[in-house]
C-alpha positions as CSV (number, residue, x, y, z in Angstrom):
1,M,58.6,-37.1,9.3
2,M,60.4,-34.6,6.4
3,R,59.3,-36.8,3.9
4,Q,55.3,-37.0,4.6
5,N,55.4,-33.0,5.2
6,F,56.8,-32.7,2.4
7,L,54.3,-34.3,0.4
8,R,51.6,-32.5,2.3
9,R,52.8,-29.2,1.0
10,F,53.3,-30.4,-2.2
11,F,49.8,-31.5,-2.4
12,R,48.1,-28.9,-0.9
13,G,46.2,-27.1,-3.3
14,P,43.5,-24.0,-3.0
15,W,40.9,-26.7,-1.7
16,F,42.7,-27.9,1.4
17,K,42.2,-26.4,4.9
18,S,44.0,-26.2,8.3
19,E,43.2,-29.0,10.4
20,P,41.3,-27.2,13.5
21,D,44.2,-29.3,16.0
22,E,46.6,-26.9,14.2
23,S,44.7,-23.6,15.1
24,P,46.0,-22.1,18.5
25,E,41.9,-20.7,18.7
26,A,41.4,-24.4,18.6
27,Q,43.9,-25.7,21.0
28,Q,42.8,-23.3,23.3
29,A,39.4,-24.0,23.3
30,W,40.2,-27.5,23.9
31,S,42.6,-26.6,26.8
32,L,40.0,-24.8,28.4
33,S,37.2,-26.9,27.8
34,A,39.7,-29.8,29.6
35,R,40.5,-27.6,32.7
36,L,36.5,-26.8,33.5
37,A,36.2,-31.1,33.2
38,A,39.3,-31.2,35.3
39,V,37.2,-29.4,38.0
40,S,35.4,-30.9,41.1
41,H,32.0,-32.2,40.5
42,L,31.1,-30.2,43.2
43,Y,31.0,-26.4,41.7
44,T,28.1,-27.1,39.9
45,K,26.7,-27.1,43.1
46,I,28.3,-23.9,44.0
47,V,28.5,-21.9,40.7
48,P,25.9,-20.5,38.2
49,S,23.3,-23.1,36.4
50,D,24.6,-21.5,33.1
51,L,28.4,-22.5,34.0
52,A,27.4,-25.5,35.8
53,D,26.3,-26.9,32.4
54,L,29.1,-25.6,30.4
55,I,31.6,-27.7,33.6
56,K,29.1,-30.8,33.0
57,E,29.6,-30.6,28.9
58,A,33.1,-30.1,29.6
59,K,33.4,-33.6,31.6
60,M,31.0,-35.3,28.8
61,L,33.6,-34.3,26.2
62,H,36.6,-34.7,28.2
63,P,35.5,-38.5,29.9
64,E,38.6,-39.0,31.0
65,V,40.1,-35.9,32.5
66,A,36.6,-36.2,34.3
67,H,37.3,-39.6,35.4
68,H,40.8,-39.1,36.7
69,A,38.9,-35.4,38.7
70,D,36.4,-37.8,40.3
71,R,38.9,-40.2,41.2
72,R,40.8,-37.0,43.1
73,D,37.9,-36.1,44.7
74,E,36.7,-39.7,45.5
75,A,40.7,-40.2,47.3
76,M,39.9,-36.8,49.0
77,R,37.4,-37.9,50.8
78,V,38.3,-41.0,51.4
79,W,41.6,-39.1,53.2
80,A,39.3,-36.8,55.1
81,A,37.4,-39.4,56.2
82,R,40.8,-41.4,57.8
83,A,41.5,-38.0,59.4
84,K,38.3,-37.4,61.0
85,Q,38.9,-41.2,62.1
86,R,42.6,-40.6,63.2
87,E,41.0,-37.5,64.7
88,S,38.4,-39.5,67.8
89,T,40.7,-42.1,68.7
């Protein structure tokens, strides 16, 4: 690891541009979009359309996060249905 960092610094020249992943602003933007992707799909129905579009775009950018959000929502629906069924018996 140290050798790799040394070589990277040694060969770095004026043509070198830092990768966006190293930028704190890029990391913050990535974090915000991942958090938007993690919200429930139901939010897209109750928030303004411009925010709903951002949520949908974030879900496309982070499909794995969106998938887990969908699984969480489905688990909550199943839990609520079972709780309602237990109440009625």
